[in-house]
Every structure is written in C-alpha cells, then in structure tokens.
Kinemage of the C-alpha trace (Angstrom):
@kinemage 1
@onewidth
@group {chain A} dominant
@subgroup {mainchain}
@vectorlist {calphas} color= white
{ca unk a 1} P -3.014 18.010 -4.056
{ca unk a 2} L -4.362 20.702 -1.233
{ca unk a 3} L -7.806 22.091 -2.064
{ca unk a 4} L -8.005 25.862 -2.105
{ca unk a 5} L -10.131 26.179 0.882
{ca unk a 6} L -7.464 24.096 3.271
{ca unk a 7} L -5.598 26.158 5.726
{ca unk a 8} L -2.086 26.792 4.672
{ca unk a 9} L 1.302 28.702 5.434
{ca unk a 10} L 4.117 29.478 3.201
{ca unk a 11} L 7.167 29.487 4.543
{ca unk a 12} L 10.266 31.881 3.110
{ca unk a 13} L 13.722 30.362 3.347
{ca unk a 14} L 16.455 33.095 3.667
{ca unk a 15} L 19.043 29.951 4.555
{ca unk a 16} L 18.486 28.739 8.210
{ca unk a 17} L 19.512 25.494 9.479
{ca unk a 18} L 16.356 25.269 11.145
{ca unk a 19} L 13.766 26.020 8.193
{ca unk a 20} L 12.443 22.600 8.154
{ca unk a 21} L 12.187 22.496 11.443
{ca unk a 22} L 9.765 25.581 11.271
{ca unk a 23} L 7.797 23.804 8.769
{ca unk a 24} L 7.752 20.797 11.181
{ca unk a 25} L 6.245 22.523 14.033
{ca unk a 26} L 3.401 23.755 11.366
{ca unk a 27} L 2.591 20.176 10.439
{ca unk a 28} L 2.621 19.234 14.064
{ca unk a 29} L 0.052 21.535 14.606
{ca unk a 30} L -2.126 19.941 11.693
{ca unk a 31} L -1.784 22.754 9.420
{ca unk a 32} L -0.535 22.178 5.851
{ca unk a 33} L 2.446 24.639 4.648
{ca unk a 34} L 5.078 24.731 2.039
{ca unk a 35} L 8.955 26.042 1.938
{ca unk a 36} L 9.820 28.243 -0.937
{ca unk a 37} L 13.104 30.359 -1.666
{ca unk a 38} L 13.019 33.913 -0.286
{ca unk a 39} L 12.432 35.236 -3.900
{ca unk a 40} L 9.178 33.369 -4.559
{ca unk a 41} L 7.456 35.882 -6.641
{ca unk a 42} L 4.340 37.795 -5.576
{ca unk a 43} L 2.502 35.992 -8.544
{ca unk a 44} L 3.522 32.414 -7.029
{ca unk a 45} L 2.523 33.271 -3.310
{ca unk a 46} L -1.053 35.129 -4.710
{ca unk a 47} L -1.612 31.669 -6.323
{ca unk a 48} L -0.742 29.476 -2.964
{ca unk a 49} L -2.704 31.835 -1.335
{ca unk a 50} L -1.671 31.349 1.807
{ca unk a 51} L -3.273 32.199 5.548
{ca unk a 52} L -0.122 33.103 7.157
{ca unk a 53} L 3.565 33.831 6.068
{ca unk a 54} L 6.547 32.831 7.872
{ca unk a 55} L 10.071 34.553 7.193
{ca unk a 56} L 12.979 32.236 8.386
{ca unk a 57} L 16.130 33.122 10.072
{ca unk a 58} L 19.378 33.208 8.209
{ca unk a 59} L 23.005 33.989 8.424
{ca unk a 60} L 23.071 37.145 6.559
{ca unk a 61} L 22.888 40.664 8.277
{ca unk a 62} L 20.150 42.902 6.487
{ca unk a 63} L 22.644 45.755 6.219
{ca unk a 64} L 24.691 43.999 4.189
{ca unk a 65} L 24.514 44.893 0.471
{ca unk a 66} L 23.734 41.391 -1.070
{ca unk a 67} L 21.599 40.374 1.756
{ca unk a 68} L 18.847 38.058 0.580
{ca unk a 69} L 15.083 40.336 0.674
{ca unk a 70} L 11.866 38.974 -0.168
{ca unk a 71} L 9.306 40.932 -2.568
{ca unk a 72} L 8.391 43.813 -0.547
{ca unk a 73} L 4.889 43.851 -1.737
{ca unk a 74} L 4.360 40.844 0.770
{ca unk a 75} L 3.838 43.276 3.122
{ca unk a 76} L 0.743 44.658 1.398
{ca unk a 77} L -1.221 41.520 0.905
{ca unk a 78} L -2.876 41.779 4.202
{ca unk a 79} L -1.810 37.978 4.962
{ca unk a 80} L -0.465 37.848 8.935
{ca unk a 81} L 3.346 37.365 8.880
{ca unk a 82} L 5.996 36.105 11.675
{ca unk a 83} L 9.156 37.133 11.129
{ca unk a 84} L 11.877 34.772 12.839
{ca unk a 85} L 15.681 36.357 13.725
{ca unk a 86} L 16.822 37.764 10.234
{ca unk a 87} L 13.180 37.254 9.573
{ca unk a 88} L 12.229 39.817 12.245
{ca unk a 89} L 15.083 42.375 10.884
{ca unk a 90} L 14.151 42.149 7.478
{ca unk a 91} L 10.746 43.472 8.738
{ca unk a 92} L 12.020 46.383 10.784
{ca unk a 93} L 14.155 47.306 7.989
{ca unk a 94} L 11.059 47.278 5.112
{ca unk a 95} L 8.852 49.437 7.478
{ca unk a 96} L 11.822 52.135 8.261
{ca unk a 97} L 13.207 50.838 11.295
{ca unk a 98} L 17.010 50.187 12.089
{ca unk a 99} L 19.246 47.476 12.230
{ca unk a 100} L 22.724 47.728 13.384
{ca unk a 101} L 25.375 44.840 14.971
{ca unk a 102} L 25.303 44.556 18.396
{ca unk a 103} L 28.435 44.981 20.509
{ca unk a 104} L 27.099 41.550 23.117
{ca unk a 105} L 25.768 38.931 20.923
{ca unk a 106} L 23.256 36.651 21.964
{ca unk a 107} L 23.809 33.014 21.122
{ca unk a 108} L 22.144 30.237 23.315
{ca unk a 109} L 19.690 30.134 26.443
{ca unk a 110} L 18.105 33.064 27.479
{ca unk a 111} L 14.952 34.541 28.869
{ca unk a 112} L 12.473 37.283 27.344
{ca unk a 113} L 10.012 39.118 29.556
{ca unk a 114} L 6.807 40.016 27.958
{ca unk a 115} L 5.925 43.690 27.380
{ca unk a 116} L 2.655 43.562 26.902
{ca unk a 117} L -0.457 40.883 26.353
{ca unk a 118} L -0.527 39.647 23.078
{ca unk a 119} L -2.609 36.662 21.072
{ca unk a 120} L 0.923 35.431 20.007
{ca unk a 121} L 1.958 34.915 23.882
{ca unk a 122} L -1.731 33.348 25.343
{ca unk a 123} L -1.130 30.407 27.584
{ca unk a 124} L 2.519 31.314 27.926
{ca unk a 125} L 4.271 32.515 31.258
{ca unk a 126} L 6.605 35.648 31.593
{ca unk a 127} L 9.735 35.031 31.767
{ca unk a 128} L 9.951 32.604 29.113
{ca unk a 129} L 13.029 30.585 27.965
{ca unk a 130} L 14.058 30.647 24.722
{ca unk a 131} L 16.984 29.912 22.356
{ca unk a 132} L 18.873 33.333 20.585
{ca unk a 133} L 21.083 33.278 17.956
{ca unk a 134} L 21.853 36.596 16.659
{ca unk a 135} L 24.727 39.276 16.341
{ca unk a 136} L 22.397 42.387 15.169
{ca unk a 137} L 19.632 44.326 16.868
{ca unk a 138} L 16.695 46.852 16.635
{ca unk a 139} L 17.960 50.130 16.980
{ca unk a 140} L 14.805 52.126 16.188
{ca unk a 141} L 11.295 50.641 15.617
{ca unk a 142} L 9.338 51.224 12.956
{ca unk a 143} L 6.350 53.789 12.567
{ca unk a 144} L 3.515 51.504 14.073
{ca unk a 145} L 5.437 48.734 16.065
{ca unk a 146} L 6.119 48.304 19.541
{ca unk a 147} L 7.975 45.963 21.568
{ca unk a 148} L 6.253 42.847 23.076
{ca unk a 149} L 9.052 41.562 24.802
{ca unk a 150} L 12.713 41.894 25.662
{ca unk a 151} L 15.898 40.515 27.161
{ca unk a 152} L 18.771 42.070 29.138
{ca unk a 153} L 20.463 42.284 26.158
{ca unk a 154} L 17.903 42.998 23.528
{ca unk a 155} L 15.247 45.627 24.290
{ca unk a 156} L 13.139 44.222 21.181
{ca unk a 157} L 13.214 40.579 21.403
{ca unk a 158} L 9.523 40.337 19.866
{ca unk a 159} L 7.902 43.036 18.053
{ca unk a 160} L 4.444 43.765 16.693
{ca unk a 161} L 2.293 45.665 14.641
{ca unk a 162} L -1.666 45.218 15.344
{ca unk a 163} L -2.769 46.741 12.688
{ca unk a 164} L -0.710 45.141 9.603
{ca unk a 165} L -0.868 41.513 11.750
{ca unk a 166} L 2.868 41.109 11.415
{ca unk a 167} L 5.050 39.717 14.479
{ca unk a 168} L 8.594 39.135 14.865
{ca unk a 169} L 10.370 37.229 17.156
{ca unk a 170} L 14.487 37.344 17.892
{ca unk a 171} L 14.540 34.367 19.119
{ca unk a 172} L 13.937 30.868 17.494
{ca unk a 173} L 10.472 29.275 19.008
{ca unk a 174} L 11.224 26.117 16.365
{ca unk a 175} L 14.016 24.490 18.542
{ca unk a 176} L 12.834 22.048 21.308
{ca unk a 177} L 15.397 24.768 23.132
{ca unk a 178} L 12.271 27.100 23.096
{ca unk a 179} L 10.358 24.511 25.775
{ca unk a 180} L 7.061 26.935 24.818
{ca unk a 181} L 7.933 27.549 21.333
{ca unk a 182} L 5.553 25.004 19.975
{ca unk a 183} L 2.702 26.995 21.673
{ca unk a 184} L 3.855 30.304 20.484
{ca unk a 185} L 3.738 29.167 16.594
{ca unk a 186} L 0.572 27.441 17.333
{ca unk a 187} L -1.078 30.813 18.528
{ca unk a 188} L 0.351 32.457 15.474
{ca unk a 189} L -1.541 29.728 13.635
{ca unk a 190} L -4.684 29.395 15.217
{ca unk a 191} L -5.236 33.013 16.985
{ca unk a 192} L -3.250 35.335 14.992
{ca unk a 193} L -3.977 33.496 11.046
{ca unk a 194} L -7.175 31.969 12.429
{ca unk a 195} L -6.499 28.548 10.176
{ca unk a 196} L -8.322 25.467 11.044
{ca unk a 197} L -6.132 22.082 11.679
{ca unk a 198} L -7.164 20.066 8.699
{ca unk a 199} L -4.094 18.771 7.575
{ca unk a 200} L -4.337 14.904 8.725
{ca unk a 201} L -3.168 11.830 7.257
{ca unk a 202} L -6.563 10.463 6.900
{ca unk a 203} L -7.626 13.332 4.600
{ca unk a 204} L -3.815 12.989 2.805
{ca unk a 205} L -4.442 9.351 2.250
{ca unk a 206} L -8.018 9.968 0.569
{ca unk a 207} L -6.602 12.438 -1.609
{ca unk a 208} L -3.356 10.807 -2.665
{ca unk a 209} L -5.184 7.787 -3.608
{ca unk a 210} L -7.387 9.671 -5.766
{ca unk a 211} L -4.403 11.851 -7.425
{ca unk a 212} L -2.726 8.106 -7.860
{ca unk a 213} L -5.732 7.104 -9.865
{ca unk a 214} L -6.038 9.959 -11.977
{ca unk a 215} L -2.360 10.189 -12.501
{ca unk a 216} L -2.036 6.498 -13.733
{ca unk a 217} L -5.586 5.787 -15.244
{ca unk a 218} L -5.168 2.033 -16.133
{ca unk a 219} L -1.876 1.840 -16.712
{ca unk a 220} L 0.749 -0.384 -14.854
{ca unk a 221} L 3.272 0.814 -12.346
{ca unk a 222} L 6.275 -0.370 -10.845
{ca unk a 223} L 8.339 0.116 -7.418
{ca unk a 224} L 11.340 -0.610 -6.109
{ca unk a 225} L 10.585 -1.914 -2.703
{ca unk a 226} L 13.320 -2.118 -0.335
{ca unk a 227} L 11.445 -2.939 3.056
{ca unk a 228} L 12.278 0.385 5.015
{ca unk a 229} L 9.480 2.743 5.729
{ca unk a 230} L 8.951 4.801 2.312
{ca unk a 231} L 9.075 2.222 -0.058
{ca unk a 232} L 6.493 0.332 2.043
{ca unk a 233} L 4.221 3.029 2.499
{ca unk a 234} L 4.136 4.012 -1.428
{ca unk a 235} L 4.023 0.439 -2.221
{ca unk a 236} L 0.535 -0.118 0.216
{ca unk a 237} L -0.873 3.482 -0.847
{ca unk a 238} L -0.486 2.739 -4.630
{ca unk a 239} L -1.740 -0.877 -4.217
{ca unk a 240} L -4.812 0.683 -2.646
{ca unk a 241} L -5.085 3.123 -5.279
{ca unk a 242} L -4.508 0.614 -8.675
{ca unk a 243} L -4.673 -2.776 -7.169
{ca unk a 244} L -2.427 -5.666 -9.166
{ca unk a 245} L -1.526 -2.971 -11.915
{ca unk a 246} L 1.219 -2.383 -9.121
{ca unk a 247} L 4.749 -4.744 -9.158
{ca unk a 248} L 6.869 -4.296 -6.485
{ca unk a 249} L 10.396 -5.694 -7.356
{ca unk a 250} L 12.569 -6.221 -4.140
{ca unk a 251} L 16.775 -6.786 -5.044
{ca unk a 252} L 18.088 -8.693 -2.521
{ca unk a 253} L 21.942 -7.574 -2.986
{ca unk a 254} L 23.419 -9.767 0.088
{ca unk a 255} L 23.596 -6.426 2.308
{ca unk a 256} L 20.731 -6.513 3.952
{ca unk a 257} L 19.835 -7.264 7.641
{ca unk a 258} L 19.523 -10.897 9.345
{ca unk a 259} L 16.118 -12.503 7.885
{ca unk a 260} L 15.059 -9.498 5.583
{ca unk a 261} L 14.374 -10.639 2.518
{ca unk a 262} L 12.177 -13.385 4.086
{ca unk a 263} L 10.368 -10.691 6.303
{ca unk a 264} L 9.600 -8.644 3.082
{ca unk a 265} L 8.014 -11.744 1.401
{ca unk a 266} L 5.830 -12.224 4.291
{ca unk a 267} L 4.856 -8.692 4.932
{ca unk a 268} L 4.238 -7.663 1.319
{ca unk a 269} L 2.726 -10.876 -0.524
{ca unk a 270} L 1.104 -12.530 2.561
{ca unk a 271} L -0.315 -9.690 4.397
{ca unk a 272} L -0.926 -6.939 1.656
{ca unk a 273} L -1.198 -9.537 -1.380
{ca unk a 274} L 0.877 -6.887 -3.086
{ca unk a 275} L 2.694 -8.831 -6.446
{ca unk a 276} L 6.254 -9.311 -5.570
{ca unk a 277} L 9.234 -10.258 -7.629
{ca unk a 278} L 11.833 -11.010 -5.415
{ca unk a 279} L 15.740 -11.164 -7.037
{ca unk a 280} L 18.599 -13.005 -5.211
{ca unk a 281} L 21.527 -11.097 -6.671
{ca unk a 282} L 24.007 -11.336 -3.425
{ca unk a 283} L 26.860 -13.140 -5.675
{ca unk a 284} L 26.486 -10.452 -8.386
{ca unk a 285} L 26.913 -7.649 -6.220
{ca unk a 286} L 29.895 -9.117 -4.166
{ca unk a 287} L 31.739 -10.149 -7.431
{ca unk a 288} L 31.506 -6.328 -8.486
{ca unk a 289} L 32.227 -5.271 -4.970
{ca unk a 290} L 35.599 -7.768 -4.613
{ca unk a 291} L 38.563 -6.043 -3.236
{ca unk a 292} L 36.938 -2.503 -3.399
{ca unk a 293} L 37.858 -0.493 0.116
{ca unk a 294} L 37.027 3.015 -0.795
{ca unk a 295} L 33.959 3.983 0.938
{ca unk a 296} L 32.535 6.797 -1.916
{ca unk a 297} L 33.333 3.410 -4.667
{ca unk a 298} L 31.384 0.972 -2.592
{ca unk a 299} L 28.386 3.268 -2.959
{ca unk a 300} L 28.484 3.918 -6.781
{ca unk a 301} L 28.748 0.622 -7.302
{ca unk a 302} L 26.067 -0.854 -4.869
{ca unk a 303} L 23.863 2.104 -6.459
{ca unk a 304} L 24.742 1.285 -10.226
{ca unk a 305} L 24.231 -2.220 -9.671
{ca unk a 306} L 21.108 -2.019 -7.918
{ca unk a 307} L 20.006 0.086 -10.930
{ca unk a 308} L 21.204 -2.736 -13.984
{ca unk a 309} L 19.538 -5.352 -11.498
{ca unk a 310} L 16.095 -3.598 -11.279
{ca unk a 311} L 16.211 -2.583 -15.083
{ca unk a 312} L 16.897 -6.447 -16.102
{ca unk a 313} L 13.562 -7.226 -14.271
{ca unk a 314} L 11.543 -4.221 -15.008
{ca unk a 315} L 12.152 -4.732 -18.991
{ca unk a 316} L 10.794 -8.333 -18.460
{ca unk a 317} L 7.292 -7.178 -17.515
{ca unk a 318} L 5.319 -5.712 -20.156
{ca unk a 319} L 2.831 -2.426 -20.636
{ca unk a 320} L 4.663 -0.453 -17.817
{ca unk a 321} L 4.044 3.057 -17.839
{ca unk a 322} L 5.156 4.569 -14.482
{ca unk a 323} L 8.003 4.260 -11.633
{ca unk a 324} L 7.371 4.692 -7.918
{ca unk a 325} L 9.616 6.393 -5.769
{ca unk a 326} L 9.294 7.476 -2.308
{ca unk a 327} L 10.941 10.853 -2.744
{ca unk a 328} L 9.911 12.699 0.764
{ca unk a 329} L 9.524 16.719 1.200
{ca unk a 330} L 13.118 17.488 2.462
{ca unk a 331} L 14.390 16.020 -1.096
{ca unk a 332} L 12.207 18.341 -2.562
{ca unk a 333} L 13.101 21.396 -0.685
{ca unk a 334} L 16.566 20.818 -1.426
{ca unk a 335} L 15.418 21.945 -4.860
{ca unk a 336} L 13.713 24.929 -3.918
{ca unk a 337} L 15.032 26.482 -0.894
{ca unk a 338} L 17.638 28.895 -0.462
{ca unk a 339} L 21.182 27.344 0.371
{ca unk a 340} L 24.615 28.396 0.377
{ca unk a 341} L 27.463 26.455 -1.461
{ca unk a 342} L 27.436 22.922 0.360
{ca unk a 343} L 30.452 20.188 -0.051
{ca unk a 344} L 29.147 16.678 -1.086
{ca unk a 345} L 29.831 14.703 1.950
{ca unk a 346} L 28.816 11.083 0.309
{ca unk a 347} L 26.594 10.492 -2.426
{ca unk a 348} L 22.825 8.893 -1.537
{ca unk a 349} L 21.676 5.542 -3.019
{ca unk a 350} L 18.582 5.872 -4.889
{ca unk a 351} L 16.672 5.150 -8.101
{ca unk a 352} L 17.212 8.650 -9.782
{ca unk a 353} L 18.670 7.262 -13.030
{ca unk a 354} L 15.693 4.908 -13.689
{ca unk a 355} L 13.260 7.229 -14.570
{ca unk a 356} L 15.422 8.242 -17.671
{ca unk a 357} L 16.841 4.836 -18.883
{ca unk a 358} L 13.694 2.920 -18.927
{ca unk a 359} L 11.692 6.264 -20.489
{ca unk a 360} L 8.932 5.860 -17.415
{ca unk a 361} L 7.077 8.730 -15.508
{ca unk a 362} L 7.399 9.221 -12.212
{ca unk a 363} L 4.674 8.464 -9.352
{ca unk a 364} L 5.825 10.055 -5.981
{ca unk a 365} L 3.109 10.065 -3.656
{ca unk a 366} L 4.890 11.551 -0.559
{ca unk a 367} L 6.627 14.071 -2.156
{ca unk a 368} L 4.747 16.517 0.443
{ca unk a 369} L 5.514 14.531 3.607
{ca unk a 370} L 8.050 14.785 6.067
{ca unk a 371} L 9.429 11.321 7.472
{ca unk a 372} L 7.484 11.353 10.594
{ca unk a 373} L 4.138 12.061 8.512
{ca unk a 374} L 5.060 8.902 6.482
{ca unk a 375} L 5.287 7.043 9.222
{ca unk a 376} L 1.683 8.453 10.699
{ca unk a 377} L 0.165 7.642 7.177
{ca unk a 378} L 1.793 4.126 7.233
{ca unk a 379} L -0.140 3.722 10.540
{ca unk a 380} L -3.095 4.827 8.811
{ca unk a 381} L -2.897 2.453 5.956
{ca unk a 382} L -2.932 -0.469 8.345
{ca unk a 383} L 1.138 -1.179 8.094
{ca unk a 384} L 2.406 -2.424 11.763
{ca unk a 385} L 4.598 -0.691 13.867
{ca unk a 386} L 7.295 -3.272 12.553
{ca unk a 387} L 7.552 -1.519 9.584
{ca unk a 388} L 6.468 2.299 10.254
{ca unk a 389} L 8.352 2.564 13.334
{ca unk a 390} L 12.057 0.706 11.641
{ca unk a 391} L 14.848 2.900 12.398
{ca unk a 392} L 16.594 4.588 8.987
{ca unk a 393} L 18.675 1.986 6.752
{ca unk a 394} L 21.147 3.309 4.533
{ca unk a 395} L 20.528 2.340 0.788
{ca unk a 396} L 23.840 0.866 0.613
{ca unk a 397} L 23.224 -1.810 3.435
{ca unk a 398} L 25.782 -3.143 5.445
{ca unk a 399} L 28.190 -2.661 2.618
{ca unk a 400} L 29.108 0.667 4.305
{ca unk a 401} L 29.407 -0.466 7.646
{ca unk a 402} L 31.793 -3.154 7.064
{ca unk a 403} L 34.841 -0.749 7.018
{ca unk a 404} L 37.563 -2.229 4.176
{ca unk a 405} L 36.609 -4.641 2.087
{ca unk a 406} L 32.995 -6.508 1.921
{ca unk a 407} L 33.045 -10.306 1.696
{ca unk a 408} L 30.407 -12.777 2.768
{ca unk a 409} L 32.336 -13.817 5.816
{ca unk a 410} L 32.520 -10.441 6.709
{ca unk a 411} L 28.896 -9.763 5.838
{ca unk a 412} L 27.919 -12.962 8.023
{ca unk a 413} L 30.003 -11.499 11.123
{ca unk a 414} L 28.324 -8.099 11.077
{ca unk a 415} L 24.938 -9.113 10.533
{ca unk a 416} L 24.907 -11.399 13.360
{ca unk a 417} L 26.577 -9.099 15.681
{ca unk a 418} L 23.687 -6.135 14.229
{ca unk a 419} L 20.920 -8.880 15.452
{ca unk a 420} L 22.381 -9.082 18.923
{ca unk a 421} L 22.441 -5.606 19.248
{ca unk a 422} L 18.962 -4.907 18.031
{ca unk a 423} L 17.459 -7.761 20.031
{ca unk a 424} L 18.879 -6.232 23.071
{ca unk a 425} L 17.936 -2.879 22.359
{ca unk a 426} L 14.116 -3.712 21.632
{ca unk a 427} L 13.888 -5.723 24.936
{ca unk a 428} L 15.425 -2.861 26.580
{ca unk a 429} L 12.884 -0.151 25.186
{ca unk a 430} L 15.271 1.922 23.779
{ca unk a 431} L 14.608 1.111 20.049
{ca unk a 432} L 11.914 4.161 19.692
{ca unk a 433} L 13.837 6.393 21.838
{ca unk a 434} L 16.437 6.946 19.758
{ca unk a 435} L 17.165 7.567 15.851
{ca unk a 436} L 19.354 4.906 14.799
{ca unk a 437} L 21.203 1.648 16.261
{ca unk a 438} L 23.736 -0.458 14.804
{ca unk a 439} L 27.177 -2.274 14.545
{ca unk a 440} L 29.950 -1.334 12.815
{ca unk a 441} L 32.881 -3.992 11.582
{ca unk a 442} L 35.912 -2.613 11.848
{ca unk a 443} L 39.136 -3.392 9.920
{ca unk a 444} L 41.485 -4.723 12.367
{ca unk a 445} L 42.139 -7.278 14.867
{ca unk a 446} L 43.051 -7.519 18.254
{ca unk a 447} L 44.330 -9.987 20.591
{ca unk a 448} L 42.083 -11.581 23.371
{ca unk a 449} L 41.315 -14.203 25.629
{ca unk a 450} L 38.657 -16.904 25.251
{ca unk a 451} L 38.594 -19.990 27.168
{ca unk a 452} L 42.035 -19.673 28.429
{ca unk a 453} L 43.245 -19.879 24.861
{ca unk a 454} L 44.560 -16.423 22.805
{ca unk a 455} L 42.388 -15.184 20.290
{ca unk a 456} L 42.865 -12.796 17.270
{ca unk a 457} L 39.706 -11.599 15.947
{ca unk a 458} L 37.522 -8.908 14.792
{ca unk a 459} L 36.303 -5.327 16.603
{ca unk a 460} L 33.016 -4.458 16.429
{ca unk a 461} L 32.031 -0.722 16.980
{ca unk a 462} L 28.142 -0.012 18.419
{ca unk a 463} L 26.996 3.276 17.162
{ca unk a 464} L 23.286 4.694 18.866
{ca unk a 465} L 22.244 8.490 18.067
{ca unk a 466} L 19.654 10.526 19.231
{ca unk a 467} L 18.338 13.076 16.455
{ca unk a 468} L 14.797 14.543 14.888
{ca unk a 469} L 15.751 14.309 11.044
{ca unk a 470} L 19.452 13.117 10.793
{ca unk a 471} L 20.680 16.418 9.980
{ca unk a 472} L 22.343 16.860 13.157
{ca unk a 473} L 22.763 13.849 15.888
{ca unk a 474} L 24.146 13.506 19.448
{ca unk a 475} L 25.101 10.080 20.792
{ca unk a 476} L 22.826 8.229 23.083
{ca unk a 477} L 23.633 7.467 26.585
{ca unk a 478} L 22.570 4.107 26.523
{ca unk a 479} L 22.956 2.584 30.067
{ca unk a 480} L 25.718 0.886 31.324
{ca unk a 481} L 24.035 -2.515 31.817
{ca unk a 482} L 22.584 -2.238 28.252
{ca unk a 483} L 25.680 -2.110 26.909
{ca unk a 484} L 27.284 -4.960 28.817
{ca unk a 485} L 24.535 -7.017 27.800
{ca unk a 486} L 25.282 -5.870 24.356
{ca unk a 487} L 28.773 -6.524 24.580
{ca unk a 488} L 28.657 -9.977 26.645
{ca unk a 489} L 26.155 -11.345 23.599
{ca unk a 490} L 28.305 -10.378 20.757
{ca unk a 491} L 31.743 -11.407 22.026
{ca unk a 492} L 29.848 -14.739 23.734
{ca unk a 493} L 27.429 -15.672 20.301
{ca unk a 494} L 29.102 -14.322 17.409
{ca unk a 495} L 31.886 -15.955 15.825
{ca unk a 496} L 34.668 -14.388 14.972
{ca unk a 497} L 34.275 -11.013 17.363
{ca unk a 498} L 36.558 -10.754 20.478
{ca unk a 499} L 35.983 -7.148 21.387
{ca unk a 500} L 33.257 -4.648 21.366
{ca unk a 501} L 33.625 -0.289 21.504
{ca unk a 502} L 31.244 2.351 21.399
{ca unk a 503} L 31.623 5.262 19.097
{ca unk a 504} L 30.662 8.443 20.962
{ca unk a 505} L 30.815 11.255 18.344
{ca unk a 506} L 28.017 13.266 17.574
{ca unk a 507} L 27.226 14.847 14.148
{ca unk a 508} L 28.739 16.840 13.323
{ca unk a 509} L 31.999 16.815 12.972
{ca unk a 510} L 30.923 12.909 12.210
{ca unk a 511} L 28.409 11.475 9.955
{ca unk a 512} L 25.789 8.856 11.691
{ca unk a 513} L 27.342 6.046 9.391
{ca unk a 514} L 30.995 5.732 9.418
{ca unk a 515} L 31.295 5.457 5.337
C-alpha cells in the first residue's frame, strides 16, 4: 500500500502498554508508521526502509537474563533511533553504558531540565513537565553519548549521540500527561529524521481504491454491514472502487438501537445507492437466546447466529469470491506485537469464521488504520458525521446491556431509555466529548411512587466514559443538570422504569460494557 518514497517510521514493541499511543502520535503527524515485535528481522527492517526507528518502553529490565532485545545491527544502519524508557536503556547497554535498579523509583509527573540545546527540544521550554514510569536508571553513559536533560532523581532523563543520530528518553512523550510530548515526537520526525508529512486520508483513499480494484478484478464482493463506523467506511470505499459488484448484507438481530434498521436503509440505499440486502431475524435470535443469562453464552450465541444468518443470505448470491471486513490496525498489531500472557476477558463478535466456512478471500482495506483515521477517511469519502462520529456500539448490541435474560419486552424498555439518554447527550453537546454513553437494564426491580401510587419496576444504569482507544477509560463527569434531565425523562417517558442510577467505575478494574 505504501510506496517506497513515502516517509515512514518503524516502532519496535517491547511490551509497553503505550506502544499503540506512540504509533498514533506519529500518524497524527502525518507520517506513516508500523508496529512490529522487538525481534523483527534486520532483513525485514531493510525491506521496510524506515526513515526512523522508535524503540518502545516495556516492563522488563535490561539487566535481566531473559530481557527482550532487538538485533544489535539496527544501530549500524545509519537510521535515526529514538528509545523511550526501556528503549533508552537498551541503547545505553548496547553501546557499553551501564543501567542499574534505582533506589528511588519515578512514577508519575516530573519536570525535566534541559542540559543542552537539541533539535529534539526545538520550541519546547525548560523545565518540561513529563510522565515518568521507571525503576532502572543510567549509571554510566556510553562513549559518544551525553545527557541532554535531567530530573532531581535522574541525572540522565534524556541522552543523545549526534554522531549516530540516536536519542533516548527516560520519560513517555506519547502520553497526554507529557503536554509537549507530541511536539517532541514531531521534532524527532521532522528535525532529526527529516521526514515529510505525506500520510493523509486523501492519499490513502486513492491508493486503497486502486489496491481493491487490483485485488478484486472483475469479481464480486459481499460485506456485512452493521451501520457502525468501520463497516460503513469499508462499504463506501469498496463501492467507489468496484461499484455495484459489491453487495452489502445487513442482519437485523433485534438487538439494535431505536430505528436503526430504517436509518441504515436510508443512508446506504438512498444516499450511497449501494446494493443492500436487509434481513429481519429478530425472532430467530430471540428464540436462540431464550432463558440464557450467562454473558459469555449470550455473546457466543449472538455471534454464531449472525454467521448462520449471513451465510444463509450469502449463499443465495452467485459468483461471490470476496468478503469485505473492517479489520483495523490494532487487530493486526495483536498478531505482531510483543505481549505477555493475557487472560481472555470476553469474546468479541466478528465474522472471523466466515471466510473459511464460505471459501472466500478477504478484502480488508482498513487494516493499516487506527479508529480515528477510519473516521477521517469516512469524512473524506463524503460519509456524514452522523455515521463517522458515532460512538462505538458492541457487535452483540443491546444483548450485553441487558443483565439477565433477553426478552422482547426488556429490549423495548432499554431501547426507549437509551434513546432518551442519547437525545439529551446530543442536545447538551456532550456526545462528541466522550467515548461512549449508554444505558444498562438491571435484573432487579425497586419500589417507587408515581402519581400517589406504589410502583415496582425496573432500574436503569447510565454509563458514560472518556477514553482514547477503549483500552482504558475513566467515567465521564457529566453535569448534574444533564444527569437530572436524563433521569427525569427516562422515569417519566419510559414505561417500566422507576429508578435511574449512575455507573462511576473506571477501566480497569471495570470494563466499559457490563457484559
């Protein structure tokens, strides 16, 4: 996809929780980058031909016998390198310096003082607020390196070797807690690496359309359309490439938001004129889910039934050779990055079993993009903000926002409550300020008083979170008057609810969705 002359950066991952953030900051500077595992081969690095290399942080200590290390020949390629935290300590060790455990660890906010004027610090004032996270420090600098910044606890908070164009930072410039971190990363890209900001969604769109045409040829493609950002952008992009040889299939599982099927028909058939098959399978899904209360069981049933319905419809079409999917770059990163053992928190709803089942080849035009880039691409393709600006919505839909058994009656209660909340969130201007807002129907009833009469009805929880990528999240501090309006309207307008509560849990330890 990326032509050889395009500016690009390679990020080698050593297990940092912030590695994706590094890549996002580079992409935001309109420089293309890829994340690969720390042991990415020298041959592949040469083939990728990066204009700069960034070594991420990580939880290991460089002096441990099993600590991950890159091919030492990368330091002889003549490519500018920036090491962050663990990455800086790797550089020190590789060039003969010394790293040791510190008696006083640094975690959290700190101020660094510059020791020399460097291109890396261009336009940034000293002292510079940064985010520290380390328990090792530099005890001896390698030959040819000098300290360019320090803190009270770290005599070497940043280092440089101008001859090698190698820099190291003991802090994390990629996180928002380092306010000038984005500028520092930009200085590395523009001042040190001399790269050009050529990564734009307009250029990506042109290249993606050509790549789709080349891959598909004169064949036909099907796409599972949910109405979410990813599948919507995939559908419009592929339609621009091959026209009506694309057919979209929309499965209404009965677990969608209010009026969602009608909106999807309107947007994709009336506005974009994309061939669309709409399947109403509400009764089929509800029958399969009857009596099921376990969250993981619900997810699996919904996912398996979706595949069955989609397969039923797709097999009615003739001459289909390709299946389009909205695979994003974070999904790709999971298969190439260096990660330790991780527990499965919950299964995810996707169409992963379809290509093998149906003998189809995959078309994944978004596999190089982060979520925010997909939104930007959608805008470039003329998709309305109503879709590109949508908050994430889970594949299992309202099925995992109903705690306990899913019934038609409970779905209707939750759907109406969620619609009221969305109306007020959008009217207040908070919709685009937060990552997600939604309602959860709880499996309990409480006593209330309405019109001088006793009631015994359902409880709804409100959930609103702020996040950059959904990996971590903090509960959103919505104004009290907004919460009051939502509560009053839900209780007064939604039959079957007499109490509204607020979820103020962050992720971790909680997840964003309740199931």
